[in-house]
N, C-alpha and C positions, 0 to 999 in steps of 0.2 A: 625859165621853164620849170614848172612845179614838179616835185618829186613824187613818183608813184610808189609809195612804200610797199603796198601789197604786191606789185609786180616784182620789185626787188626780192621780196621774201620768196615768192613762188619760183623765180628763176634760180635763186641760190639753192633751193631744194632740188631743182631739176638738173643744174649744170655743174655745181661744185663737186669735185671728187672728194672722197674722205681725206681728211687732213692727216694722213699717216705717212710713213716712210716707204721708200722703195729700195730694198737691199737685195741684189740679185733678182730673183723673181718672187720674192716674198714682200709682204706689205705689213710689217710690224708696226705697232703703236710705239711712239717714242717714249722714253723714260726720262727725258730731260725737262719735263714740265709741259704745261699746256698754255697755248697762246689763244686768247679769245679773238677771233678775227672779226673786226668791226667794219661794216660797210661804210665807205667814206661818204656816200651820199645821204645815208639815213642816220648815221651815228649809232646804229644798232648792231649788236652781235649777230652774225649770220652763220658762224661755223666755229668749231674748236680745232685747233691745229696742235697735234702732239709733236713735241720737239725732240730731236735726236740728242742723246747724251754722248759724251766722248766714247763710251763703249760702243754705241751704235755707229758712230762715225768710223771707228776702227773696224767694225764688222763690214761696213760698206767698202772700206779700202781693201779688206781681205777679198771681198767678192770681186772687186775690180781687178785685183792682181791675178786672181784665178782666171777671170775672163780674158785678161790680156794675152795669156798664152794661146787661148783659142782664137781670139780676134786677130792677133798678129799673124797667126798661122794660116788664116784663110788666104786664098789667092786674092790678088788685088782686085780682080773683077768681081769677086764675091763680096768684098767690102763695098765696092762701088755700087753694086746692085742693092745691097742692104740699105745703104744711105739713100738711094733713089726711092726705095719703097717707103722709107721713113718720111721723106719729103712728100710723097704722094698722100700718105696718111694725114700729115699736117694739113695739106691742101683740102683733103676730104672733110676734115673737122674744123675748117676755118671759122664757120659761123659759131660753133660751140665755143671754140677757144676765144674768139672775139668777145662773146658774152661773158666768159669767165674773167677776161681782162677788165671788162667794165665793172664787174662785181668786186674783183679783188683789189683793184687800184684805180678805179674810176676813169679808165680810158674812154673818152666819148665814143658812143656807138658808131658815129659817122666815120671814125678812123680806126676803130678797134680791130677790124678784120685785116687792116693793112699789116699789122705786126705778125700774125701767123703766116701771111703770104710772104713777107720778107724772110721769115724763118725758113720757109721752104726754099726760097731763093738761095739762101746760104747753104743749105744742105745739098741742093742740086749742084751748086757751084763747086763745093769741096768734094762731092762725090766724083766729079770729073777728074780730080787730081789723084784719086786713090790708086789708079793703075798707071800713073805717069811720074812717079817719084823715082828719080834717077841719080846715080852717082856720076863721078867724073874720073877720067884717066888723067893723071897728073904727070907732066914732063919733069924728070928728075935730073939734077946735075949737082956736083961733078961725078956723083956715084953712078954706077950702072945698075938700075933697079926698075922694077915694074911697080907703080904706085897708083892706087885708086881710092875713091871715097865711097862710102855707103850712107844713104839717108835713112836714119833709123828713128823710130818713135822713142820718146822718153820712157814710157811705161804708163803710170797712172797720173792723170791730171786732176788736180783739185780745182773746181770751178766755184767761186763764191760770187753770186750774182745779187744785184740790188733789185728792188721791187719794181722800178718803173719800166724796165726793158722786157721783163717777163720772158716768154718763149723766144722772142726775137734775139735777145741778148744771149740766152743759153744756147740757141742753135748756132749763133755766130762763133761762139767759143767751141762748143762740143763738136760741131760739124767739122771744123778744121782739125781738132784733136783726133777725132775718130778716123778721118780720112788718112791721117798720117800713121794710123795703126795703134794709137793709144786707147785706153779706156778712161772713163771719167767718173768722178764723184761730184755731184752738183749739190751745193748747199745754198738754197734760196733763202732770202730773208723771211722771217716768220710773218711779216706784213703782207706778203703776197706769194705764197708758195704753190698755188693751185695750177697755174699754167705750166710750171716746171714739172710738177708731178704728172700732168698729162703727157708732157714730152717723154718722160721715162716710160710710161705705159705704152705709148705709141712705138717706142724703140723695141720693146718686147714683141709687140704685134708685128712689127716689120721683120722680125726674125734675127735681130742682133742677139748675140749670146747673152744669157742672163748674167748680169754684172757688168756688161759693157757700159751701161748707163745706170747709175745709182743716184737717188735723190733723197737727201736728208735735210729737211727743213730744220733750222736751228738758230740759236742765238749766238752771241759772241764766244761763249765757251765751246760750242760746236765748231765754229770757225777756227778757233785757236787749235783745237784738236786736229783738224784737218791740215792746217799749215804745218804743225810740228810732227805729224805722223811720218815715221821713217819710210813707210810704203808709198808715200806720195812723192812724185818726182818733180813736179812743177805746179805752181799756183797761178791761176788767172783770176783776177779780181776786178770787179766794177763796183765803185762806191765812193765814199767820202774820205777826207784826209785822216780823220781820227782812226778809222778802221785800217786805212792803208799803212799808217805808222805802226800799228800793232802787228799787222801782217808782215811788214818788212822786218820788224824786230824778231818775230817768231821764226821767219825764214832764215834770218842771219844765224840763229842758234844752230841750225842744221845745214847751213850752206845750201840753200835751195833757191833756184831761180824763180822770179815772179814777173808777171805782166800786170801792169796797173792801168786801168782806164778810170780816171777820176773826173772831177768836176770841171766846169768851165765858167768863164765870164766874158763871153765872146763879144768882140767889138764889131759893129755893123757900120761901116764907113760909107757915108753918102756924100758924093762930090756934086758940085753945082751942075755938072753936065749930065747927071743921071736922069732917068725917067722919074721925076719927082713924085708924081702921083703913085706910080707903082712902088717906089721905095717907101713912101709913107704908109701905104696899105700893108706892105710886107712888114714894116716895123711894128705896126699896130696889131698884127695878127699872129705872126709866127711865135713870138715869145710868150703868147698867152695860151697856145695850144697845150694840151695835157695839164692845164692850170699852171703852166710855166715850169713843169717838172721834167725838164729835159736838159741834160748837160751841154748839148751842142747848140742850144737856142741862142739867137742874137739878142742878148739882154741889155747891151749897151748901144744905144743909137748915138753915133758920133758923126755929126752933120756939119757941113760947111756953113759958116755963119751967114753967108749971103742968102741961103735958101732955108735957114732954120725954121722960120715962121711957117712957111708953106708945108714943109715936110712934117713938122710936129703937129700942125693943125690936122692934117690928114691922118696921122698916126693916132691921135687922140680920138678923133671922130670914129675911126675904124674900131679901135678898142672898145669905145663906149657902146657901139652897136652890137658887139658880140653877145649872142644869147648865153646867159649863165644859168645853169640849173642841172636838171637830172641827166646824168651821163647816158642813161638808157634811151633818151629822146634823140632822134636823128637830127633834130635842129640845134641841139646844144653844141656850142663851141668851147665853152669853159665849164668844166665840172669842178668838183671839190678837190682839195689837196688830200693826200693819202691818209692823214691821221690828225687827231686833235693836237698831238705834240708838234706836228709839222705846221699846223695853222698857228699855234701859239708862238712858235719860233719866227715865222714870217711876220706876223702882226707886231711882234716885238721889234724886229728890224725896221718896220715901217714907222712905228712910233718913235724910235730913236732918231730916224732920219728927219721926221717932222720937228721933234723937240730940238735937235741939234742944228737945224737950218741947213741940212745937207743939200737941199734944192727946193724948187717950187713945186708943190703938189698940184697937178693939173687934173687928175682923175683918180677915183678910188681912194685907197689908203687905209681900208679897213675890211671887216668881214662883209660878205654879201648875204642879204636876207633872201632866202629861197623858201617859198611855201610848199606844202604838200598839196596833192590834188584835192583833198577834202577841206582845204583852207587853214590847216594848222601850220606849224613852223617846222620845216625839215631840220633834223638834228645833225645834218652833215657838216663837213668841214670846208665851207665855201669862203673864198677870199675874192674880193672885187678886183677886176682888172685895174691896175694902178700904173700911173705915169708920173715920174718926177722929172722936171725940166731943169736945165742949167745946173746940173749936179756938180758938186765939188769932186774932182777926180780922186781925191784922197779919202773921201767919205767911205764909211763902211759899206753903204749900199752900192757904191761904185766899185768896190774892191772885192767884196765877198759874194759868193754864190748865194742867191736868195732861194732858188728852187721854188718859186711861186710866180704868179702872174704879174710880174713887175718889170717895167721898162724904165731905164734911166737914160737921160739925154744929156750929152755933152756937145760942145761946139769946137770947131777948129778953124784956123785961118789959112793954113796951107798944108800941102801933102805931108811934109815932114812932121808937123804937129799932129796930124791925123794918125800917122803911124806910131808916133810916140805915145799918144793916148791909148791906142789900141794895145800896144805892148806894155802898158803901164800897170799890169797886175801880175800876181804870181802865177796866173793860169796861162795855158797856151794850147787850148783844145781846138778851137775853131776861129775863123775870121770870115767876115763878109765884106764885099766891095761892090758898091753900086756906082757905075760910071759908064759912059758911052765911048770912052777913050780906051782902045784896046791896049795901047802901050802902057797907059797908067794901070790898067787892070793887072797886067803881068808884073809891072814894077812894084806895085803895092803888095800883090800876093807874095812876091819874093821877100819883101821886107817884113811881112807880118810874122811874128814869132808864134806860129800856130801850126798844128799838125794837119789841119784840114781847112782849106780856104775855098769859099764859094763866091762866084761872081754873078751878080744880078739874079740871084735865086737862092734856094734853100739847099742845105747840105743833106742830100737824100740818102746818103750812106748805102749805095748799091753794093751788092755782094762782092763784086770784082774789084772794088776800090779799097785801099788800105785806110784804116781809121785809127787814130791814136794821137795823144797830145804830147806837148813838151812841158818842161818845168813842173809846176804844181799840178798839171793835168795828167801826170803819169808818164810811163814809158812802155814801149812795146806796141805792137799793132794788132788790130783785129780787122778781118776782112781782107780780100785780095790774096795774092800769093804771099805777101808779107805776113798776113795772119796765119797762113799755113806753116810758114817757116818757124814761127814761134814754138811749134810743137814737134819740130824735127831736130835731132842732133846729128852732127856729122862725124862719122868714124873714118879714120884714114888707115889703109892697109898697105904695107910696104914689103915688097918681096925683092931681096937682092938677087941679081942675076950673075 
């Protein structure tokens, strides 16, 4: 699908909010430098994002602390109603937010509006908890006493979000934190801050107190300032290992709890009794969505040797038929990756896999050539859907997260080997099982060292289900009641009788 550069330019002028900060109800320009935001599909600068300095992060924390007294002091039904109003505003602006997501990080238009709708789901789900947070009466012995617990908010939650989740990721974190009575400071990556800024603006429109939601786009220095700030009570982070290690080190200095939602290298186990046609189409489609830029995607196809040829043939044919091109086009399935640096990193991994004989290249393996509508060459960051077959399980491409449209294929002989291969990385975010045997489905799901397992389908991440990984994929949960509990601390009250 050819790229319509003029349409991108016009929509950026129409839809993108100013790349400023939101501190309380003020919108200052950041003093931490300026990031030129480049449209991933055109390779052209489309906005300037001013970045928060540590001083502005501190001002946002001060605003959040002031708002905490107000927000926590509201009746629970008032907080519930405010979050429901916010959810309604997100739904109202779904089309605009979807367009912004396509412009800022190339979410294909066919799926872009799903993210704000899911954001509203999270807000509505957690709004329902705002007036239902209860303590417990505790039986005490051998003393004679009356003992009970209180469910209390932490205070200010620092949210450090990555670029690919946008408003959906922010709402999943902030919705739970706000429902529990906390206030938040959101630091989106400079690569894609716009949908997060819209979220903050809508929170004000919904009537949340100024400072309940603050948004400070920034770089690593801003993130470090947020983590180390004494006025921030807990950190919730989504991103990669390098940043996670820095966050953990900073939080350790001030003894601060952290939730980490990190990457994945999810195994997709296809047994011989599965619906092989459906499993092949699934393998060739899902990990190519968002140009492969999803931590939960099934990027390792682990298929029984007896059905390898049939499943892989379907997967390759499916991937090869996916329309690659302009993410604004409804027919596009695979858009560009987020930046030139991301494309260079991905292509470097593919070249090392080829040069090192990591597996047999069946499809792609390099950049995708995408023209503009006037016959020129689009300057975007496109990578062709790629499939490597019979990959060495120890190879880099089988062990490390690519975060690009790349599928690796491994084979197994029996169930034990399938589970061993699936568990054979440092990650533990998700797992996928394709089988018609219900007992096997439950048995394998229990054996997979992953925080979220899907059987014969995709991990849809509904608002009511807990999501979070094991091992190198982080710790803590988002979504569901478990995601709410991350932002509640329990106080015990003991009264001797």
